Backbone as XML, in Angstrom:
<?xml version="1.0"?>
<chain id="A" units="angstrom">
  <residue number="1" name="MET">
    <atom name="N" x="152.280" y="2.572" z="10.488"/>
    <atom name="CA" x="152.961" y="1.658" z="11.383"/>
    <atom name="C" x="151.838" y="0.850" z="12.181"/>
  </residue>
  <residue number="2" name="LEU">
    <atom name="N" x="151.972" y="-0.496" z="12.099"/>
    <atom name="CA" x="151.134" y="-1.346" z="12.886"/>
    <atom name="C" x="151.283" y="-1.426" z="14.310"/>
  </residue>
  <residue number="3" name="ALA">
    <atom name="N" x="150.129" y="-0.904" z="15.118"/>
    <atom name="CA" x="150.450" y="-0.973" z="16.530"/>
    <atom name="C" x="150.300" y="-2.045" z="17.166"/>
  </residue>
  <residue number="4" name="LEU">
    <atom name="N" x="150.711" y="-2.142" z="18.254"/>
    <atom name="CA" x="150.216" y="-3.697" z="19.304"/>
    <atom name="C" x="149.118" y="-3.313" z="20.017"/>
  </residue>
  <residue number="5" name="SER">
    <atom name="N" x="148.278" y="-4.204" z="20.502"/>
    <atom name="CA" x="147.039" y="-4.040" z="21.218"/>
    <atom name="C" x="148.015" y="-4.108" z="22.533"/>
  </residue>
  <residue number="6" name="SER">
    <atom name="N" x="147.369" y="-3.270" z="23.561"/>
    <atom name="CA" x="147.767" y="-3.285" z="24.904"/>
    <atom name="C" x="147.971" y="-4.622" z="25.756"/>
  </residue>
  <residue number="7" name="PRO">
    <atom name="N" x="146.814" y="-5.686" z="25.478"/>
    <atom name="CA" x="147.382" y="-6.815" z="26.095"/>
    <atom name="C" x="148.477" y="-7.702" z="25.497"/>
  </residue>
  <residue number="8" name="ARG">
    <atom name="N" x="148.511" y="-7.464" z="24.204"/>
    <atom name="CA" x="149.900" y="-8.093" z="23.498"/>
    <atom name="C" x="151.288" y="-7.247" z="24.269"/>
  </residue>
  <residue number="9" name="PHE">
    <atom name="N" x="151.269" y="-5.956" z="24.106"/>
    <atom name="CA" x="152.342" y="-5.117" z="24.664"/>
    <atom name="C" x="152.589" y="-5.516" z="26.101"/>
  </residue>
  <residue number="10" name="LEU">
    <atom name="N" x="151.674" y="-5.702" z="26.900"/>
    <atom name="CA" x="151.949" y="-6.217" z="28.350"/>
    <atom name="C" x="152.483" y="-7.623" z="28.276"/>
  </residue>
  <residue number="11" name="ARG">
    <atom name="N" x="152.220" y="-8.602" z="27.306"/>
    <atom name="CA" x="152.867" y="-9.800" z="27.180"/>
    <atom name="C" x="154.170" y="-9.703" z="27.029"/>
  </residue>
  <residue number="12" name="VAL">
    <atom name="N" x="154.519" y="-8.698" z="26.192"/>
    <atom name="CA" x="155.858" y="-8.260" z="25.680"/>
    <atom name="C" x="156.724" y="-8.038" z="26.814"/>
  </residue>
  <residue number="13" name="VAL">
    <atom name="N" x="156.011" y="-6.987" z="27.807"/>
    <atom name="CA" x="156.834" y="-6.328" z="29.020"/>
    <atom name="C" x="157.087" y="-7.525" z="30.003"/>
  </residue>
  <residue number="14" name="TRP">
    <atom name="N" x="155.953" y="-8.457" z="29.869"/>
    <atom name="CA" x="156.058" y="-9.634" z="31.067"/>
    <atom name="C" x="157.290" y="-10.398" z="30.577"/>
  </residue>
  <residue number="15" name="PHE">
    <atom name="N" x="157.378" y="-10.801" z="29.055"/>
    <atom name="CA" x="158.279" y="-11.678" z="28.814"/>
    <atom name="C" x="159.588" y="-11.100" z="28.712"/>
  </residue>
  <residue number="16" name="SER">
    <atom name="N" x="159.853" y="-9.709" z="28.446"/>
    <atom name="CA" x="161.169" y="-9.092" z="28.656"/>
    <atom name="C" x="161.572" y="-9.209" z="30.120"/>
  </residue>
  <residue number="17" name="ALA">
    <atom name="N" x="160.692" y="-9.179" z="30.958"/>
    <atom name="CA" x="160.978" y="-9.224" z="32.400"/>
    <atom name="C" x="161.515" y="-10.591" z="32.866"/>
  </residue>
  <residue number="18" name="LEU">
    <atom name="N" x="160.755" y="-11.744" z="32.248"/>
    <atom name="CA" x="161.387" y="-13.189" z="32.295"/>
    <atom name="C" x="162.814" y="-13.455" z="31.963"/>
  </residue>
  <residue number="19" name="TYR">
    <atom name="N" x="162.797" y="-12.777" z="30.615"/>
    <atom name="CA" x="164.088" y="-12.918" z="29.939"/>
    <atom name="C" x="165.402" y="-12.286" z="30.925"/>
  </residue>
  <residue number="20" name="ASP">
    <atom name="N" x="164.968" y="-11.123" z="31.270"/>
    <atom name="CA" x="166.022" y="-10.399" z="32.326"/>
    <atom name="C" x="166.339" y="-11.384" z="33.538"/>
  </residue>
  <residue number="21" name="LEU">
    <atom name="N" x="165.323" y="-11.883" z="34.072"/>
    <atom name="CA" x="165.371" y="-12.841" z="35.326"/>
    <atom name="C" x="166.326" y="-13.885" z="35.141"/>
  </residue>
  <residue number="22" name="ILE">
    <atom name="N" x="165.971" y="-14.399" z="33.916"/>
    <atom name="CA" x="166.804" y="-15.602" z="33.378"/>
    <atom name="C" x="168.270" y="-15.591" z="33.321"/>
  </residue>
  <residue number="23" name="VAL">
    <atom name="N" x="168.415" y="-14.718" z="32.625"/>
    <atom name="CA" x="169.585" y="-14.156" z="32.186"/>
    <atom name="C" x="170.838" y="-13.385" z="33.111"/>
  </residue>
  <residue number="24" name="THR">
    <atom name="N" x="169.870" y="-12.594" z="33.924"/>
    <atom name="CA" x="170.638" y="-11.976" z="35.098"/>
    <atom name="C" x="170.695" y="-12.670" z="36.303"/>
  </residue>
  <residue number="25" name="ALA">
    <atom name="N" x="169.957" y="-13.547" z="36.714"/>
    <atom name="CA" x="170.041" y="-14.363" z="38.048"/>
    <atom name="C" x="171.408" y="-15.093" z="38.245"/>
  </residue>
  <residue number="26" name="PRO">
    <atom name="N" x="172.180" y="-15.770" z="37.192"/>
    <atom name="CA" x="173.401" y="-16.196" z="37.546"/>
    <atom name="C" x="174.417" y="-15.210" z="37.659"/>
  </residue>
  <residue number="27" name="PHE">
    <atom name="N" x="174.233" y="-14.022" z="37.525"/>
    <atom name="CA" x="175.321" y="-13.104" z="38.064"/>
    <atom name="C" x="175.073" y="-12.104" z="39.241"/>
  </residue>
  <residue number="28" name="ALA">
    <atom name="N" x="174.002" y="-12.607" z="40.219"/>
    <atom name="CA" x="173.697" y="-12.140" z="41.283"/>
    <atom name="C" x="174.044" y="-12.403" z="42.649"/>
  </residue>
  <residue number="29" name="THR">
    <atom name="N" x="175.003" y="-13.451" z="42.620"/>
    <atom name="CA" x="175.987" y="-13.869" z="43.906"/>
    <atom name="C" x="177.368" y="-13.975" z="43.397"/>
  </residue>
  <residue number="30" name="PRO">
    <atom name="N" x="178.122" y="-13.707" z="44.347"/>
    <atom name="CA" x="179.700" y="-13.889" z="44.065"/>
    <atom name="C" x="180.143" y="-14.969" z="43.264"/>
  </residue>
  <residue number="31" name="TRP">
    <atom name="N" x="179.273" y="-16.225" z="44.019"/>
    <atom name="CA" x="179.702" y="-17.655" z="43.350"/>
    <atom name="C" x="179.356" y="-18.022" z="42.001"/>
  </residue>
  <residue number="32" name="THR">
    <atom name="N" x="178.055" y="-17.626" z="41.847"/>
    <atom name="CA" x="177.671" y="-17.799" z="40.301"/>
    <atom name="C" x="178.126" y="-16.964" z="39.590"/>
  </residue>
  <residue number="33" name="PHE">
    <atom name="N" x="178.374" y="-15.500" z="39.790"/>
    <atom name="CA" x="178.989" y="-14.684" z="39.195"/>
    <atom name="C" x="180.226" y="-14.909" z="38.461"/>
  </residue>
  <residue number="34" name="GLU">
    <atom name="N" x="181.152" y="-15.701" z="39.282"/>
    <atom name="CA" x="182.425" y="-16.092" z="39.187"/>
    <atom name="C" x="182.582" y="-17.159" z="38.153"/>
  </residue>
  <residue number="35" name="PHE">
    <atom name="N" x="181.515" y="-18.332" z="38.423"/>
    <atom name="CA" x="181.411" y="-19.144" z="37.480"/>
    <atom name="C" x="180.936" y="-18.726" z="36.122"/>
  </residue>
  <residue number="36" name="ASN">
    <atom name="N" x="179.878" y="-17.887" z="36.073"/>
    <atom name="CA" x="179.649" y="-17.365" z="34.812"/>
    <atom name="C" x="180.423" y="-16.572" z="33.894"/>
  </residue>
  <residue number="37" name="ARG">
    <atom name="N" x="181.258" y="-15.946" z="34.658"/>
    <atom name="CA" x="182.438" y="-14.951" z="34.126"/>
    <atom name="C" x="183.347" y="-15.879" z="33.446"/>
  </residue>
  <residue number="38" name="GLN">
    <atom name="N" x="183.796" y="-16.986" z="33.901"/>
    <atom name="CA" x="184.493" y="-17.935" z="33.381"/>
    <atom name="C" x="184.184" y="-18.467" z="32.256"/>
  </residue>
  <residue number="39" name="GLN">
    <atom name="N" x="182.672" y="-18.760" z="32.155"/>
    <atom name="CA" x="182.068" y="-19.837" z="31.137"/>
    <atom name="C" x="182.130" y="-18.619" z="29.874"/>
  </residue>
  <residue number="40" name="LEU">
    <atom name="N" x="181.670" y="-17.377" z="30.180"/>
    <atom name="CA" x="181.542" y="-16.373" z="29.234"/>
    <atom name="C" x="182.935" y="-16.023" z="28.540"/>
  </residue>
  <residue number="41" name="SER">
    <atom name="N" x="184.128" y="-16.054" z="29.345"/>
    <atom name="CA" x="185.489" y="-16.068" z="28.928"/>
    <atom name="C" x="185.656" y="-17.049" z="28.035"/>
  </residue>
  <residue number="42" name="ALA">
    <atom name="N" x="185.437" y="-18.503" z="28.159"/>
    <atom name="CA" x="185.619" y="-19.482" z="27.253"/>
    <atom name="C" x="185.055" y="-19.304" z="26.261"/>
  </residue>
  <residue number="43" name="LEU">
    <atom name="N" x="183.552" y="-18.755" z="26.230"/>
    <atom name="CA" x="182.922" y="-18.500" z="25.005"/>
    <atom name="C" x="183.146" y="-17.524" z="24.206"/>
  </residue>
  <residue number="44" name="ASN">
    <atom name="N" x="183.881" y="-16.344" z="24.760"/>
    <atom name="CA" x="184.783" y="-15.262" z="23.995"/>
    <atom name="C" x="185.583" y="-15.802" z="23.276"/>
  </residue>
  <residue number="45" name="GLN">
    <atom name="N" x="186.582" y="-16.562" z="23.933"/>
    <atom name="CA" x="187.484" y="-17.237" z="23.160"/>
    <atom name="C" x="187.171" y="-18.179" z="22.183"/>
  </residue>
  <residue number="46" name="ALA">
    <atom name="N" x="186.218" y="-18.791" z="22.208"/>
    <atom name="CA" x="185.565" y="-19.697" z="21.214"/>
    <atom name="C" x="185.388" y="-18.922" z="20.185"/>
  </residue>
  <residue number="47" name="LEU">
    <atom name="N" x="184.599" y="-17.864" z="20.271"/>
    <atom name="CA" x="184.391" y="-16.782" z="19.439"/>
    <atom name="C" x="185.426" y="-16.026" z="18.750"/>
  </residue>
  <residue number="48" name="GLY">
    <atom name="N" x="186.646" y="-16.273" z="19.154"/>
    <atom name="CA" x="187.616" y="-15.421" z="18.317"/>
    <atom name="C" x="188.144" y="-14.283" z="19.375"/>
  </residue>
  <residue number="49" name="GLY">
    <atom name="N" x="187.568" y="-13.920" z="20.325"/>
    <atom name="CA" x="187.834" y="-13.027" z="21.342"/>
    <atom name="C" x="189.131" y="-13.265" z="22.367"/>
  </residue>
  <residue number="50" name="PRO">
    <atom name="N" x="189.531" y="-12.311" z="23.098"/>
    <atom name="CA" x="190.416" y="-12.792" z="24.142"/>
    <atom name="C" x="189.846" y="-13.177" z="25.629"/>
  </residue>
  <residue number="51" name="THR">
    <atom name="N" x="190.769" y="-13.629" z="26.400"/>
    <atom name="CA" x="189.975" y="-14.149" z="27.767"/>
    <atom name="C" x="189.566" y="-12.932" z="28.339"/>
  </residue>
  <residue number="52" name="LEU">
    <atom name="N" x="188.296" y="-12.985" z="29.112"/>
    <atom name="CA" x="187.727" y="-12.090" z="29.755"/>
    <atom name="C" x="188.777" y="-11.718" z="31.006"/>
  </residue>
  <residue number="53" name="SER">
    <atom name="N" x="189.058" y="-10.659" z="31.598"/>
    <atom name="CA" x="189.775" y="-10.045" z="32.766"/>
    <atom name="C" x="189.213" y="-10.702" z="33.921"/>
  </residue>
  <residue number="54" name="ASP">
    <atom name="N" x="190.124" y="-11.178" z="35.043"/>
    <atom name="CA" x="189.409" y="-11.498" z="36.151"/>
    <atom name="C" x="188.863" y="-10.116" z="36.920"/>
  </residue>
  <residue number="55" name="PHE">
    <atom name="N" x="188.023" y="-10.491" z="37.676"/>
    <atom name="CA" x="187.227" y="-9.398" z="38.529"/>
    <atom name="C" x="188.013" y="-9.328" z="39.992"/>
  </residue>
  <residue number="56" name="GLY">
    <atom name="N" x="188.315" y="-8.304" z="40.488"/>
    <atom name="CA" x="188.493" y="-8.042" z="41.792"/>
    <atom name="C" x="187.290" y="-7.878" z="42.724"/>
  </residue>
  <residue number="57" name="PRO">
    <atom name="N" x="187.415" y="-7.783" z="44.026"/>
    <atom name="CA" x="186.282" y="-7.530" z="44.936"/>
    <atom name="C" x="185.334" y="-6.409" z="44.678"/>
  </residue>
  <residue number="58" name="VAL">
    <atom name="N" x="186.016" y="-5.362" z="43.918"/>
    <atom name="CA" x="185.201" y="-4.089" z="43.940"/>
    <atom name="C" x="184.558" y="-4.215" z="42.557"/>
  </residue>
  <residue number="59" name="GLN">
    <atom name="N" x="185.226" y="-4.764" z="41.388"/>
    <atom name="CA" x="184.555" y="-4.987" z="40.152"/>
    <atom name="C" x="183.271" y="-6.084" z="40.595"/>
  </residue>
  <residue number="60" name="THR">
    <atom name="N" x="183.462" y="-7.171" z="41.193"/>
    <atom name="CA" x="182.622" y="-8.148" z="41.417"/>
    <atom name="C" x="181.234" y="-7.379" z="42.154"/>
  </residue>
  <residue number="61" name="LEU">
    <atom name="N" x="181.650" y="-6.487" z="43.237"/>
    <atom name="CA" x="180.542" y="-5.813" z="43.838"/>
    <atom name="C" x="179.595" y="-4.997" z="42.891"/>
  </residue>
  <residue number="62" name="PHE">
    <atom name="N" x="180.382" y="-4.397" z="42.255"/>
    <atom name="CA" x="179.637" y="-3.414" z="41.045"/>
    <atom name="C" x="178.649" y="-4.600" z="40.218"/>
  </residue>
  <residue number="63" name="ALA">
    <atom name="N" x="179.281" y="-5.381" z="39.563"/>
    <atom name="CA" x="178.423" y="-6.589" z="38.836"/>
    <atom name="C" x="177.349" y="-7.196" z="39.628"/>
  </residue>
  <residue number="64" name="LEU">
    <atom name="N" x="177.582" y="-7.526" z="40.816"/>
    <atom name="CA" x="176.201" y="-7.943" z="41.940"/>
    <atom name="C" x="175.314" y="-6.937" z="42.025"/>
  </residue>
  <residue number="65" name="LEU">
    <atom name="N" x="175.736" y="-5.721" z="42.221"/>
    <atom name="CA" x="174.585" y="-4.635" z="42.355"/>
    <atom name="C" x="173.842" y="-4.319" z="41.416"/>
  </residue>
  <residue number="66" name="MET">
    <atom name="N" x="174.537" y="-4.360" z="39.741"/>
    <atom name="CA" x="173.779" y="-4.177" z="38.638"/>
    <atom name="C" x="172.862" y="-5.361" z="38.597"/>
  </residue>
  <residue number="67" name="ALA">
    <atom name="N" x="173.254" y="-6.571" z="39.058"/>
    <atom name="CA" x="172.411" y="-7.801" z="38.660"/>
    <atom name="C" x="171.313" y="-7.754" z="39.912"/>
  </residue>
  <residue number="68" name="SER">
    <atom name="N" x="171.686" y="-7.259" z="41.182"/>
    <atom name="CA" x="170.335" y="-7.256" z="42.113"/>
    <atom name="C" x="169.366" y="-6.170" z="41.606"/>
  </residue>
  <residue number="69" name="LEU">
    <atom name="N" x="169.988" y="-4.974" z="40.924"/>
    <atom name="CA" x="168.858" y="-4.189" z="40.665"/>
    <atom name="C" x="168.091" y="-4.716" z="39.324"/>
  </residue>
  <residue number="70" name="VAL">
    <atom name="N" x="168.595" y="-5.266" z="38.743"/>
    <atom name="CA" x="167.979" y="-5.831" z="37.432"/>
    <atom name="C" x="167.200" y="-6.921" z="37.804"/>
  </residue>
  <residue number="71" name="LEU">
    <atom name="N" x="167.341" y="-7.611" z="38.933"/>
    <atom name="CA" x="166.233" y="-8.759" z="39.406"/>
    <atom name="C" x="165.220" y="-8.135" z="40.249"/>
  </residue>
  <residue number="72" name="VAL">
    <atom name="N" x="165.467" y="-7.260" z="40.602"/>
    <atom name="CA" x="164.139" y="-6.381" z="41.536"/>
    <atom name="C" x="163.348" y="-5.890" z="40.183"/>
  </residue>
  <residue number="73" name="TRP">
    <atom name="N" x="163.881" y="-5.309" z="39.309"/>
    <atom name="CA" x="163.266" y="-4.445" z="38.279"/>
    <atom name="C" x="162.392" y="-5.572" z="37.467"/>
  </residue>
  <residue number="74" name="SER">
    <atom name="N" x="163.149" y="-6.780" z="37.396"/>
    <atom name="CA" x="162.471" y="-7.675" z="36.812"/>
    <atom name="C" x="161.211" y="-8.326" z="37.302"/>
  </residue>
  <residue number="75" name="VAL">
    <atom name="N" x="161.151" y="-8.497" z="38.646"/>
    <atom name="CA" x="160.113" y="-8.916" z="39.458"/>
    <atom name="C" x="158.865" y="-7.906" z="39.367"/>
  </residue>
  <residue number="76" name="LEU">
    <atom name="N" x="159.227" y="-6.495" z="39.531"/>
    <atom name="CA" x="158.240" y="-5.791" z="39.611"/>
    <atom name="C" x="157.456" y="-5.633" z="38.344"/>
  </residue>
  <residue number="77" name="ARG">
    <atom name="N" x="158.162" y="-5.924" z="36.963"/>
    <atom name="CA" x="157.343" y="-5.994" z="35.739"/>
    <atom name="C" x="156.760" y="-7.430" z="35.488"/>
  </residue>
  <residue number="78" name="LEU">
    <atom name="N" x="157.310" y="-8.263" z="36.309"/>
    <atom name="CA" x="156.608" y="-9.700" z="36.339"/>
    <atom name="C" x="155.198" y="-9.849" z="36.805"/>
  </residue>
  <residue number="79" name="ARG">
    <atom name="N" x="155.265" y="-8.759" z="38.203"/>
    <atom name="CA" x="154.135" y="-8.991" z="39.060"/>
    <atom name="C" x="153.081" y="-7.808" z="38.682"/>
  </residue>
  <residue number="80" name="GLY">
    <atom name="N" x="153.483" y="-6.954" z="37.770"/>
    <atom name="CA" x="152.577" y="-6.086" z="37.352"/>
    <atom name="C" x="153.004" y="-5.118" z="35.942"/>
  </residue>
  <residue number="81" name="PRO">
    <atom name="N" x="152.950" y="-5.849" z="34.904"/>
    <atom name="CA" x="153.645" y="-5.052" z="33.520"/>
    <atom name="C" x="152.477" y="-4.023" z="33.275"/>
  </residue>
  <residue number="82" name="THR">
    <atom name="N" x="153.222" y="-2.837" z="32.838"/>
    <atom name="CA" x="152.677" y="-1.713" z="32.314"/>
    <atom name="C" x="153.099" y="-1.383" z="31.082"/>
  </residue>
  <residue number="83" name="VAL">
    <atom name="N" x="152.521" y="-0.427" z="30.355"/>
    <atom name="CA" x="153.092" y="0.313" z="29.239"/>
    <atom name="C" x="154.239" y="1.230" z="29.768"/>
  </residue>
  <residue number="84" name="GLN">
    <atom name="N" x="154.011" y="1.839" z="30.752"/>
    <atom name="CA" x="154.925" y="2.923" z="31.253"/>
    <atom name="C" x="156.199" y="2.111" z="31.649"/>
  </residue>
  <residue number="85" name="PHE">
    <atom name="N" x="156.189" y="0.980" z="32.419"/>
    <atom name="CA" x="157.229" y="0.035" z="32.688"/>
    <atom name="C" x="158.080" y="-0.338" z="31.242"/>
  </residue>
  <residue number="86" name="GLY">
    <atom name="N" x="157.260" y="-0.759" z="30.212"/>
    <atom name="CA" x="157.894" y="-1.208" z="29.161"/>
    <atom name="C" x="158.664" y="-0.045" z="28.444"/>
  </residue>
  <residue number="87" name="ARG">
    <atom name="N" x="157.998" y="1.034" z="28.526"/>
    <atom name="CA" x="158.854" y="2.292" z="28.130"/>
    <atom name="C" x="159.966" y="2.858" z="28.873"/>
  </residue>
  <residue number="88" name="TYR">
    <atom name="N" x="159.853" y="2.530" z="30.198"/>
    <atom name="CA" x="161.220" y="2.857" z="30.982"/>
    <atom name="C" x="162.217" y="1.648" z="30.696"/>
  </residue>
  <residue number="89" name="ASP">
    <atom name="N" x="161.574" y="0.448" z="30.551"/>
    <atom name="CA" x="162.496" y="-0.631" z="30.341"/>
    <atom name="C" x="163.264" y="-0.300" z="28.890"/>
  </residue>
  <residue number="90" name="ALA">
    <atom name="N" x="162.456" y="-0.092" z="27.961"/>
    <atom name="CA" x="163.153" y="0.183" z="26.624"/>
    <atom name="C" x="164.112" y="1.331" z="26.619"/>
  </residue>
  <residue number="91" name="ALA">
    <atom name="N" x="163.723" y="2.291" z="27.282"/>
    <atom name="CA" x="165.099" y="3.270" z="27.762"/>
    <atom name="C" x="166.299" y="2.974" z="28.483"/>
  </residue>
  <residue number="92" name="GLY">
    <atom name="N" x="166.167" y="1.959" z="29.307"/>
    <atom name="CA" x="167.125" y="1.141" z="30.028"/>
    <atom name="C" x="167.886" y="0.385" z="28.924"/>
  </residue>
  <residue number="93" name="ARG">
    <atom name="N" x="167.271" y="-0.458" z="28.261"/>
    <atom name="CA" x="168.053" y="-1.410" z="27.281"/>
    <atom name="C" x="168.608" y="-0.420" z="26.227"/>
  </residue>
  <residue number="94" name="LEU">
    <atom name="N" x="168.184" y="0.705" z="25.953"/>
    <atom name="CA" x="168.842" y="1.407" z="25.003"/>
    <atom name="C" x="170.323" y="1.701" z="25.676"/>
  </residue>
  <residue number="95" name="LEU">
    <atom name="N" x="170.339" y="2.289" z="27.042"/>
    <atom name="CA" x="171.648" y="2.627" z="27.752"/>
    <atom name="C" x="172.564" y="1.478" z="27.823"/>
  </residue>
  <residue number="96" name="PHE">
    <atom name="N" x="171.893" y="0.357" z="28.170"/>
    <atom name="CA" x="172.691" y="-0.962" z="28.270"/>
    <atom name="C" x="173.520" y="-1.170" z="26.966"/>
  </residue>
  <residue number="97" name="SER">
    <atom name="N" x="172.512" y="-1.060" z="25.866"/>
    <atom name="CA" x="173.088" y="-1.460" z="24.620"/>
    <atom name="C" x="173.973" y="-0.470" z="24.041"/>
  </residue>
  <residue number="98" name="LEU">
    <atom name="N" x="173.766" y="0.842" z="24.367"/>
    <atom name="CA" x="174.938" y="1.928" z="24.069"/>
    <atom name="C" x="176.407" y="1.449" z="24.929"/>
  </residue>
  <residue number="99" name="TRP">
    <atom name="N" x="176.164" y="1.085" z="26.244"/>
    <atom name="CA" x="177.592" y="0.552" z="26.853"/>
    <atom name="C" x="178.067" y="-0.572" z="26.334"/>
  </residue>
  <residue number="100" name="MET">
    <atom name="N" x="177.253" y="-1.502" z="26.080"/>
    <atom name="CA" x="177.820" y="-2.793" z="25.562"/>
    <atom name="C" x="178.315" y="-2.724" z="24.104"/>
  </residue>
  <residue number="101" name="ALA">
    <atom name="N" x="177.835" y="-1.820" z="23.252"/>
    <atom name="CA" x="178.435" y="-1.439" z="22.047"/>
    <atom name="C" x="179.497" y="-0.785" z="21.985"/>
  </residue>
  <residue number="102" name="TRP">
    <atom name="N" x="179.662" y="0.229" z="23.207"/>
    <atom name="CA" x="181.099" y="0.774" z="23.642"/>
    <atom name="C" x="182.123" y="-0.210" z="23.918"/>
  </residue>
  <residue number="103" name="ALA">
    <atom name="N" x="181.802" y="-1.182" z="24.804"/>
    <atom name="CA" x="182.701" y="-2.142" z="25.485"/>
    <atom name="C" x="183.239" y="-3.043" z="24.269"/>
  </residue>
  <residue number="104" name="TRP">
    <atom name="N" x="182.409" y="-3.314" z="23.652"/>
    <atom name="CA" x="182.534" y="-3.938" z="22.258"/>
    <atom name="C" x="183.585" y="-3.438" z="21.335"/>
  </residue>
  <residue number="105" name="SER">
    <atom name="N" x="183.485" y="-2.201" z="21.104"/>
    <atom name="CA" x="184.117" y="-1.543" z="20.204"/>
    <atom name="C" x="185.481" y="-1.383" z="20.646"/>
  </residue>
  <residue number="106" name="GLN">
    <atom name="N" x="185.706" y="-1.338" z="22.113"/>
    <atom name="CA" x="186.916" y="-1.108" z="22.882"/>
    <atom name="C" x="187.916" y="-2.441" z="22.983"/>
  </residue>
  <residue number="107" name="GLY">
    <atom name="N" x="187.185" y="-3.619" z="23.048"/>
    <atom name="CA" x="187.813" y="-4.867" z="23.425"/>
    <atom name="C" x="187.506" y="-5.876" z="22.143"/>
  </residue>
  <residue number="108" name="GLY">
    <atom name="N" x="186.655" y="-5.830" z="21.374"/>
    <atom name="CA" x="186.627" y="-6.712" z="20.259"/>
    <atom name="C" x="185.899" y="-7.936" z="20.991"/>
  </residue>
  <residue number="109" name="LEU">
    <atom name="N" x="185.092" y="-7.694" z="22.014"/>
    <atom name="CA" x="184.603" y="-8.870" z="22.586"/>
    <atom name="C" x="183.412" y="-9.539" z="22.341"/>
  </residue>
  <residue number="110" name="PRO">
    <atom name="N" x="183.443" y="-10.607" z="21.093"/>
    <atom name="CA" x="182.197" y="-10.983" z="20.489"/>
    <atom name="C" x="181.110" y="-11.696" z="21.285"/>
  </residue>
  <residue number="111" name="VAL">
    <atom name="N" x="181.431" y="-12.138" z="22.645"/>
    <atom name="CA" x="180.526" y="-12.523" z="23.428"/>
    <atom name="C" x="179.428" y="-11.477" z="23.727"/>
  </residue>
  <residue number="112" name="LEU">
    <atom name="N" x="179.739" y="-10.045" z="23.891"/>
    <atom name="CA" x="178.954" y="-9.094" z="24.016"/>
    <atom name="C" x="177.753" y="-9.135" z="23.150"/>
  </residue>
  <residue number="113" name="LEU">
    <atom name="N" x="177.896" y="-9.419" z="21.903"/>
    <atom name="CA" x="176.987" y="-9.384" z="20.865"/>
    <atom name="C" x="175.729" y="-10.194" z="21.189"/>
  </residue>
  <residue number="114" name="LEU">
    <atom name="N" x="176.094" y="-11.394" z="21.994"/>
    <atom name="CA" x="174.887" y="-12.205" z="22.553"/>
    <atom name="C" x="173.986" y="-11.875" z="23.591"/>
  </residue>
  <residue number="115" name="PHE">
    <atom name="N" x="174.283" y="-10.694" z="23.987"/>
    <atom name="CA" x="173.700" y="-9.796" z="25.020"/>
    <atom name="C" x="173.330" y="-8.591" z="24.294"/>
  </residue>
  <residue number="116" name="LEU">
    <atom name="N" x="174.104" y="-7.963" z="23.307"/>
    <atom name="CA" x="173.644" y="-6.591" z="22.759"/>
    <atom name="C" x="172.351" y="-6.816" z="21.749"/>
  </residue>
  <residue number="117" name="LEU">
    <atom name="N" x="172.448" y="-7.877" z="20.990"/>
    <atom name="CA" x="171.214" y="-7.883" z="20.095"/>
    <atom name="C" x="169.990" y="-8.137" z="20.794"/>
  </residue>
  <residue number="118" name="PRO">
    <atom name="N" x="169.693" y="-9.117" z="21.452"/>
    <atom name="CA" x="168.505" y="-9.247" z="22.339"/>
    <atom name="C" x="168.100" y="-7.991" z="22.944"/>
  </residue>
  <residue number="119" name="GLU">
    <atom name="N" x="169.113" y="-7.169" z="23.770"/>
    <atom name="CA" x="168.745" y="-5.984" z="24.295"/>
    <atom name="C" x="168.184" y="-5.089" z="23.139"/>
  </residue>
  <residue number="120" name="LEU">
    <atom name="N" x="168.578" y="-4.851" z="22.288"/>
    <atom name="CA" x="168.106" y="-4.230" z="21.052"/>
    <atom name="C" x="166.710" y="-4.540" z="20.781"/>
  </residue>
  <residue number="121" name="ALA">
    <atom name="N" x="166.634" y="-5.778" z="20.676"/>
    <atom name="CA" x="165.459" y="-6.218" z="20.184"/>
    <atom name="C" x="164.513" y="-5.955" z="21.028"/>
  </residue>
  <residue number="122" name="TRP">
    <atom name="N" x="164.403" y="-6.062" z="22.245"/>
    <atom name="CA" x="163.614" y="-5.987" z="23.220"/>
    <atom name="C" x="163.200" y="-4.584" z="23.456"/>
  </residue>
  <residue number="123" name="ALA">
    <atom name="N" x="164.085" y="-3.565" z="23.053"/>
    <atom name="CA" x="164.037" y="-2.008" z="22.998"/>
    <atom name="C" x="163.203" y="-1.797" z="22.143"/>
  </residue>
  <residue number="124" name="VAL">
    <atom name="N" x="163.333" y="-2.237" z="20.731"/>
    <atom name="CA" x="162.509" y="-1.802" z="19.761"/>
    <atom name="C" x="161.173" y="-2.185" z="20.024"/>
  </residue>
  <residue number="125" name="VAL">
    <atom name="N" x="160.970" y="-3.571" z="20.318"/>
    <atom name="CA" x="159.472" y="-4.030" z="20.797"/>
    <atom name="C" x="159.044" y="-3.387" z="21.685"/>
  </residue>
  <residue number="126" name="GLN">
    <atom name="N" x="159.768" y="-2.705" z="22.749"/>
    <atom name="CA" x="158.909" y="-2.019" z="23.797"/>
    <atom name="C" x="158.820" y="-0.495" z="23.580"/>
  </residue>
  <residue number="127" name="LEU">
    <atom name="N" x="159.205" y="-0.121" z="22.515"/>
    <atom name="CA" x="159.062" y="1.282" z="21.982"/>
    <atom name="C" x="157.940" y="1.411" z="21.018"/>
  </residue>
  <residue number="128" name="TRP">
    <atom name="N" x="157.495" y="0.166" z="20.312"/>
    <atom name="CA" x="156.446" y="-0.037" z="19.418"/>
    <atom name="C" x="155.228" y="0.743" z="19.742"/>
  </residue>
  <residue number="129" name="PRO">
    <atom name="N" x="154.723" y="1.163" z="18.775"/>
    <atom name="CA" x="153.262" y="2.009" z="19.092"/>
    <atom name="C" x="152.242" y="0.865" z="19.652"/>
  </residue>
  <residue number="130" name="VAL">
    <atom name="N" x="151.396" y="1.559" z="20.771"/>
    <atom name="CA" x="150.293" y="0.708" z="21.416"/>
    <atom name="C" x="149.233" y="1.265" z="21.112"/>
  </residue>
  <residue number="131" name="ARG">
    <atom name="N" x="148.458" y="0.377" z="20.687"/>
    <atom name="CA" x="146.741" y="0.970" z="20.603"/>
    <atom name="C" x="145.858" y="0.580" z="21.751"/>
  </residue>
  <residue number="132" name="GLY">
    <atom name="N" x="144.964" y="1.263" z="22.010"/>
    <atom name="CA" x="144.025" y="1.196" z="23.234"/>
    <atom name="C" x="144.596" y="1.219" z="24.658"/>
  </residue>
  <residue number="133" name="ARG">
    <atom name="N" x="145.224" y="2.155" z="24.606"/>
    <atom name="CA" x="146.167" y="2.679" z="25.801"/>
    <atom name="C" x="145.010" y="3.394" z="26.912"/>
  </residue>
</chain>
């Protein structure tokens, strides 16, 4: 199996962090979260799925907490990507993917595939062998 060079792998870790920052930032405040939830609901309907449920204050709080943690984790990897951070990030992405796949199987929410597929792709690349460690 072809291994990635260490500098190339660190660029992957950095770009995965940038991706997370861009995708997650809109979910980090109550106002932007609700706007984006509405947009995702419309997209889910356009893809043939149901309307997404409204979120109450507690559900919104948990979404905001998760987004906040992902943003902090993203900044950490942007400021200093390491092979170890890439491996941990891959583990986290596999867990996120597992729960997204579970939710998708429970609700037939096609919009989740737009998040699930990149998560899996980033996980695979960050689990790839690295030479010159």
